[in-house]
C-alpha positions as CSV (number, residue, x, y, z in Angstrom):
1,X,-25.8,-53.9,-25.0
2,X,-23.4,-51.8,-26.0
3,X,-20.0,-50.7,-25.1
4,X,-20.0,-46.7,-25.6
5,X,-16.6,-44.7,-25.3
6,X,-16.7,-40.9,-24.2
7,X,-19.3,-38.6,-24.5
8,X,-21.9,-37.7,-26.9
9,X,-21.6,-34.1,-28.5
10,X,-24.4,-33.5,-26.8
11,X,-23.1,-34.1,-22.9
12,X,-19.8,-31.9,-24.3
13,X,-21.8,-28.7,-24.9
14,X,-24.0,-29.0,-21.5
15,X,-20.7,-29.8,-19.9
16,X,-18.9,-26.4,-21.3
17,X,-22.6,-24.7,-21.1
18,X,-22.5,-25.3,-17.0
19,X,-18.7,-24.7,-16.7
20,X,-19.9,-21.1,-18.2
21,X,-22.2,-20.5,-16.3
22,X,-20.5,-20.9,-13.3
23,X,-17.7,-18.8,-14.7
24,X,-19.8,-15.9,-15.3
25,X,-21.2,-16.2,-12.0
26,X,-18.1,-16.4,-9.7
27,X,-15.9,-13.4,-11.9
28,X,-17.5,-10.7,-10.5
29,X,-16.9,-12.0,-6.8
30,X,-13.0,-12.5,-8.2
31,X,-12.6,-9.4,-9.4
32,X,-13.5,-7.4,-6.1
33,X,-11.4,-10.2,-4.1
34,X,-8.1,-9.3,-6.2
35,X,-8.9,-5.9,-5.8
36,X,-9.4,-6.7,-1.8
37,X,-5.9,-8.2,-2.1
38,X,-4.3,-4.9,-3.4
39,X,-5.2,-2.6,-1.2
40,X,-4.4,-4.9,1.7
41,X,-0.9,-5.5,0.4
42,X,-0.3,-1.9,-0.6
43,X,-1.2,-0.8,3.7
44,X,1.3,-3.5,3.9
45,X,3.6,-1.9,2.0
46,X,3.7,1.4,3.4
47,X,4.0,0.0,6.6
48,X,6.8,-2.0,5.8
49,X,8.2,1.0,4.2
50,X,7.7,3.5,7.5
51,X,9.2,0.3,9.8
52,X,11.9,-0.3,7.2
53,X,12.7,3.4,7.4
54,X,12.4,3.6,12.0
55,X,15.1,0.5,11.8
56,X,17.9,2.3,9.6
57,X,17.5,5.6,11.4
58,X,18.1,3.6,14.6
59,X,20.5,1.2,13.0
60,X,22.8,4.1,11.4
61,X,22.0,7.2,13.1
62,X,21.3,8.9,10.1
63,X,17.9,11.1,10.1
64,X,15.5,9.4,8.1
65,X,12.6,10.8,5.1
66,X,9.2,9.0,3.8
67,X,7.6,11.0,1.5
68,X,4.3,10.4,0.0
69,X,3.3,11.4,-3.4
70,X,-1.4,11.0,-3.4
71,X,-2.6,9.7,-6.5
72,X,-4.0,6.3,-8.1
73,X,-2.1,3.8,-9.6
74,X,1.5,4.5,-10.2
75,X,0.7,8.5,-9.8
76,X,0.4,7.0,-6.3
77,X,4.5,6.5,-4.7
78,X,6.4,6.8,-1.8
79,X,10.0,7.5,-1.1
80,X,12.7,6.8,1.7
81,X,15.6,8.6,1.8
82,X,18.8,9.2,3.9
83,X,18.3,13.0,4.3
84,X,22.1,14.2,5.1
85,X,21.4,17.6,5.4
86,X,18.0,17.4,7.5
87,X,15.8,19.7,4.9
88,X,13.7,16.9,4.7
89,X,13.7,16.8,1.1
90,X,16.1,14.1,-1.3
91,X,19.2,16.5,-2.5
92,X,22.2,14.8,-4.9
93,X,24.2,12.3,-2.9
94,X,22.1,11.3,-0.4
95,X,20.5,7.6,-0.7
96,X,17.0,6.0,-1.2
97,X,16.7,3.0,0.7
98,X,13.1,2.3,-0.9
99,X,10.8,3.5,-3.7
100,X,7.4,2.2,-5.3
101,X,4.2,3.3,-6.6
102,X,0.9,1.3,-6.4
103,X,-1.1,-1.0,-8.4
104,X,-4.0,0.0,-10.8
105,X,-7.1,0.5,-9.0
106,X,-4.9,2.2,-5.8
107,X,-5.9,5.2,-4.7
108,X,-3.5,6.5,-1.9
109,X,-5.9,9.9,-1.3
110,X,-4.5,11.2,1.7
111,X,-1.4,11.2,3.1
112,X,-0.8,13.4,6.4
113,X,2.2,14.1,8.7
114,X,2.4,16.4,11.9
115,X,5.4,17.4,11.2
116,X,5.5,20.0,14.4
117,X,3.6,18.2,17.1
118,X,1.3,21.3,16.5
119,X,-1.7,18.9,15.6
120,X,-1.8,20.9,11.8
121,X,-1.7,17.1,9.5
122,X,-1.5,18.8,6.1
123,X,2.1,17.7,5.2
124,X,3.4,14.5,2.8
125,X,6.5,13.3,5.0
126,X,7.4,11.5,8.0
127,X,11.0,11.6,9.4
128,X,12.7,9.4,11.4
129,X,15.6,10.6,13.9
130,X,18.0,8.9,15.7
131,X,16.1,7.5,18.3
132,X,13.2,5.8,15.7
133,X,10.9,8.5,16.7
134,X,9.1,10.9,14.2
135,X,9.1,14.7,14.2
136,X,5.6,14.8,15.2
137,X,3.0,13.3,17.1
138,X,1.0,11.6,14.5
139,X,0.0,10.7,10.9
140,X,-1.7,8.5,8.7
141,X,-2.3,7.1,5.0
142,X,-4.8,5.9,3.6
143,X,-6.1,3.9,0.4
144,X,-9.2,2.4,-1.3
145,X,-9.8,0.3,-4.2
146,X,-12.2,0.6,-6.9
147,X,-14.8,-0.7,-4.8
148,X,-15.1,1.4,-2.0
149,X,-13.1,-0.6,0.0
150,X,-10.6,1.6,2.5
151,X,-7.5,1.2,4.9
152,X,-5.0,3.3,6.4
153,X,-1.5,3.2,7.8
154,X,-1.3,5.0,11.3
155,X,1.8,6.6,12.1
156,X,2.1,7.4,16.0
157,X,5.0,10.0,17.5
158,X,7.1,7.2,18.7
159,X,7.6,5.9,15.2
160,X,5.5,3.0,15.0
161,X,2.8,1.9,12.6
162,X,-0.5,-0.3,12.4
163,X,-3.0,-0.6,9.5
164,X,-5.9,-0.5,10.1
165,X,-9.3,-1.2,7.8
166,X,-12.1,1.5,7.7
């Protein structure tokens, strides 16, 4: 009887081939899962920015505006700031509360808010007053990833938001 130690080259090659086949099968699924996680994270980030802006408006009594720029990846952006003069535009000296952009492959393709309560949703920003209420009745921000999965953040007139899968 021989006492063998280790593996032969043939056994090692078979094991490596099996691992390579399994990795090839799982890689596309992993990419789709990662894209879904980036989409979910982006929607949650916007939800958090809206809730933080509302909380700041209530806490300080200041007007707080959140502005969105539609785009894919880093071109899609958000900005929350204290609006001292009430013009809903950030001027010199108005404090930035939060800002950011979205990860590669995330398309923020729709940011509409009803600013006047008229029902027309054609604006890219929303505003929270000292009581935490928005200036209009509602609005939403929509996202999609490269695999077509979509989510949205819905804001109501009371200033609360929620994340939904579309």
